[in-house]
N, C-alpha and C positions, 0 to 999 in steps of 0.2 A: 336520388336527389342529393344525398350527402356528398357525392363526388363533386358537386358543384359549389360546395360551401366556400372554399378558398377563393376561387375565381369570381364568384358572385359578390362576396363581401368586398373584394378589392375593386370590382367594377362599381360598387356603390360609393367609392371614395374613401373607404376605411383603410387605416394602416394596419395590415394584418401580417403577422409572422406565423406561417404554417410550419410547425415543427416537423423535421424529416420523419417520414413514416406515419404521419397522422392518419393516412388513409386506412391503415390496417391495425392501428393501435387501439387497444381496449384493456380495461382493468380485469376482465374475466371473459371466459368463453360462453357465459350464459347469453341468452338471446337479448337482442336490443330491438325493440319495436316502438320507436318514439311516436307519441301522439301530441306532444306539446313541448313547451319550454319552461324551465324552472330557474328562478333568479335567486342568487345568494349574495352575501358579502363575506369577505375573507377573514375579517376581524384582525387584520394586520395593524400594527402600530401606525398612527397617523403621521409620524415623523420618520418612517422607515423607507421612504422613497416611492418611486412610481409603481413598481411591480415586485415587491419583496417576496410574494408567494409563488412566483412563476415556477421555480424549480420544485417546490413542495407540491403544487397542484399536478405537475407533470409526473413526478416520481412517486408521490404518495408519502405516507408515514410508516413508521415501523409496524404499527398496528392496522394499517389500512393501505392496500395496494393502490397505486396510481394508474392512470390519471384520476384526479378527484373532480374533474369536470371537463367537458368538451372544449370550453372556452374560458379564458382568463382575460379580464378587462382591466387595464392599468388606470391609474389616476389621471393620466394625460390622454386617455381615450384609445391608446394602442390596444390591439387585440391579439392574443395568442391562440392559435388553433392547435389544440393538443391531440385530439383524437376524433375519429368518426364512429368509433364503437362505443360500447357501454362503459360508463364511468361511475365511480363510487362517490356520488355527490348528494343523493336524495334520501337514501335509506327507506325504511318502511313508513307507509302512511295509510290513510283510510281509502279503501277500495272505492267508496262512493264518489270520491273526487274524480277518479278516472271515468266513472260512469257519467258524471256531470259533463266532463270535457267531451266525451264521445257523443253525448246528446246535444252538444252545443248549447248548454245552459250557462248563461252568463252569470258569474259570481257577482255579489253586490260589491259596491265600491268601498274598499277598506283602506283607502288612501290615508286616512287620519288615525287609524288605530289598528290593533291586532285583529286578525280574522277570528271569528267565533270558532271555538274548538269544534271539530267535526264530531258528529254523533258516533258512538262506538259501533264498530262493524268489522268486517273482514279486512285484514291488512294486505297490502300489496307493495311490491318493490317499485319505488320511484325510479331506481336506476334503469329499469327495463323500459320505462315509458317516457322519460323526459331527457331533453337536451339541457345540460347545465351551463349556466353562466356564473362564474365567480367574479364579483366586482370588488376591487381593492378599496376597502373602507374599514375603519375600526369598529363600526357598529355601535359605538357608545358616545356619539356626539360629534364626530368629525363631519364637517360639511362635505357633502357629496359634490365632487368637481363637476361643473357643467359639461365638460368635454367627455367625462366618463358616462354621464347620463345619455348624452347625445349618441355616443358610439353604441352603447348597449341597446338603445331604442332602435337605431337604424339597423343594427345587426339582427335583432329580433324580427324586425319588419322584413328583412331579406329572407330569413328562414321561413317566416309565415307564408310569403309569396311562393317560395320554392316548394314547400310541402302542402300548399293549399290549406293552411290552418287559419281559422278565424282568430285574430289576435284578441278579440274580446272574450273568447272562451278557452283558448288553448295556451294561455300564459298563466303560470301559477307562481306565487311566492313560496319559498320554503316554509314560512310560517303558516301558510294556508294548507300545507300538506300534512304537517304534524304540529301539535301544540307544544312539542319539546323545543321548537326553534323559534327565533325571533327575526330571522333575516328574510329579506333585506331590511335594514333599519329605516331606510327612506320611505316615508309614508306618502307616496304620490300614487296617482292612478296610472301605473305602468301600462296597463292594457289599453287604456284610451290613447296614451302617447304613441304606442306602437300602431294602433289602429289608424291614428291620424297620419302617421308616416307612410303606412301602406296606401292610404287614400290619396295622399298627395303624389305618391309614386315618383319621388325625385331621384330614383336610381334605376339602373338597368339590370336585368337578369340575363346573362348569356344563354343562348339557346342550347349550346352543347358544351360539354366538358369531358375531360378524360374519365373513363369509368374507373371505379375503385378496383384495385386488384384484390383477388381473394385472400383471406387471411391464411397465413402459412400454418401448416399443421404443427402443433406444438409438441414438444417432448413431454411425456407424462412420467411422473414418478410418485412415490409414496407421499401423501399429503395433498395431492391435487384433487380437485372436485370439478365435475361438469358432465355434460351429456356425452362428451367424447370418452370419458372414463367409463360411463355406463355402457357405451358401445363395445368397448374392449372387454368388459366383464361378460357381456352377452356372448361374444365369440368364444371366450374362455370357458363358458358354461357355468358361471357362478352368478350369485345374486347381483343384479344390476342396480345398485343404489347410487351410483355416480361418485362414490368416495373411494379414492385409491388408498386403501388401508393395507395392513400386513397380509391379509388373506389374498388380496389381489396381487400383491408383490410376489408372494410364494407361487401363485399360478403363472404369473408372467415369467418368473425364473424357470419354472418347469417347462413352459412352452418354449422358451429360448433354448434350453438344453436339448429338447427333442429336435429342434430345428438347427442345431449346430451354430448357435449364436452365443455371444458373451452373455452369460446368465447373471446380469447385474440388476434385474428387476426394473429396468428403465425402458420405457417404450419410446425408442428413437426411430429414425428412418428405416433402419434394417428390420427391426422387430415389427414396425408398422407394415412394411411390405409383406412380411410373412403372414401377418394377420389378415391383410387384404386378400392375399391369395387363398386363405382358408375361407374367408367370408364371401369372396368374389365381388366385394364392393367396398368403398372406402369406409373406414371406421371413424377417423378423426375428421370432424365436420369442417368444411369451409363455410364462410358466410355466403349464402346465396345472393346473387346480384339483386333479386327483387327486394330483399331485406335492406340492402345497403342503399 
């Protein structure tokens, strides 16, 4: 269904800029299994223009790889589609929130105040489970532009229809995921607004769209982390912790030397091909179509 995001949002009358490569872009190779939507504000200066965080959200920060959300919404209601894959926007939160969403338990209306802090429990990554919307607002008193609210609500409604999500249970505020956050600052009942938009159904969902292409195999080197690294480690016969450290690098160089490759310790296309031949199946995972 993610392959239909761009065409469906445009069909709903929204002004959407789909960044080239959005279909295969992700902040990491970890799995992405969205069950709902999470709303944020960017905290950008109120006088900094329509979408000052556009590049930052796409590319990330020095300490956090981008994209920092799947969608960015400008003050004028324009929407940028950054990625169909996992993004670094949610961080860790309480696992019981996911359980509530999956059980279709409707959270109480916290439109006028902060969500009660969740009870202590197991933490879970929100990046794995939520599609992120970053809305341009300073979060400290700036009036939320009506066109920004309208676009966000309609876009969320489109995604809820596409994914068959109940908007009353599958939309979460960042502040509801973790008590460390206060966003989005606008205290309205976002879920009800999206539910009403879905109910009125004043937009069309195209029946078909181009399928997402598989994610290209990435080049792996020292410092990388992921299940693809663990797969390589398994083939090399070392502990598969998924962290490409100095030990893995030494074994990769040794493998390359034995196979008459450049022994640089980097797993590129040539090294991967030799590993595949040894394993007799791909090591670097592609995103399966059913996940996308």
